[in-house]
N, C-alpha and C positions, 0 to 999 in steps of 0.2 A: 434128608432129601425130600423136598415137597412134591412127591408124585402122588396124585390122587387116582384111585381106581374106582371107576363107576361103570364097570363092565356089566352090561345087561343085554340080553338078546333083543335085537331090533325086529327080528322076524323069526320064523320057526327054524330051529337048528336042524341041520341035516338037509336043507334045501340048497342045492348048488346054485350059485349065482351064474352070471354070464361072463365068466372070466377065463374060460378055456380049460384045457386039460392040465392036471397037476396043481390046480389052484386049491387052496384050503377052502373048507366049507363055510367058515365065517372069519373073514379077516378082522383085524383089530384096527379100530379108529383111535387115533391120538389127537387131541386138541392141545396145541402149544399156546400158552398164554405168557405175556410179558412184552418186551420189545422185540417182536419177531418179524415185522414186515419192513422191507427196505434195508435190511441188514445182512443179506446173504443167508438167511435161515433155511430156505428151501434147498439151496445148494449144499449147505452144511448137513442137513438131514439126509440128503441123497448120498453124500460121501460116506457118512457113518453107516448107512444102510448097505452100500456096496462093500465096504470094508468088513462088515459083519456077515456077509452072505445072505442078506435079506432082500426081498423084492417088495416093491410098493411104490408110493407116490407122495409128493408133498405139494400142497396148494394153499395160496393165500385165500382167506375168506373175508367177506365184506365187513365183518365185525372186528377186524384187526388181528385175528388169530391165524394160526397156520394149522391146517389139517394134514396129518400124515396117515396114510392107509398102509398097513403092513399085511402082506399076504402070508400070514401064519396064524396058527392057533396056539403055538408054543409060547406059553407064558414066560418061561425062563429066557428065551431069546428076546421077547418083547421087553422084559424088565431090564435085561442087559443093554438093549438099545436105548431105552429111556434114561438109564443111568449114564450112558455115554453122552447123550445129548445134554443132560444137566451138568455133568462134570467136565466134559471136553478133555478127556485124558490125553488125546493126541495133539491138543492145542491147535486145532484147525481154525482157519480164518472164519470168524463169526463176530459181527460187530454189534450185536444186541445182547439180550439175555432172556432166558426162559425162567419165568417165575413158578410155573405149575404146568403139569401135563395131566389132562383128564383122559381116561381110557374107557372104551366101550366096544362092544361088538358092532360090526358093520355088515349090512346085507346089501349087496349090489356089486356093480362093476368097479374095479379099481382103475381110476384114471386121475390125471392131474397135470400140473405144470411141469413138475420134475419127476420123471419116472426113474426108478432104480430097480 
């Protein structure tokens, strides 16, 4: 499975963002590469997030990628989510493909086109 992990602190750990009570200290940012725009990818990401009990967002970026922000520091949950996106075990409607997922820490407020 071509999942790339480039997790690195973007800011000082332990500094809470402006995301409200109960939010994790450092969410995880995923960058989805492949044919991911104009193919229902953000909706697909939000469906898997909801099914897996995760909170976050999915947004198209100007460079043709999709950014997913997961409000968790739990690496096991993040890995399971990435595996689900890559393998689509529930055969959800998604008309493109994900070649690679890059992962890193994210400092800031979670927002986006598709919130879940």
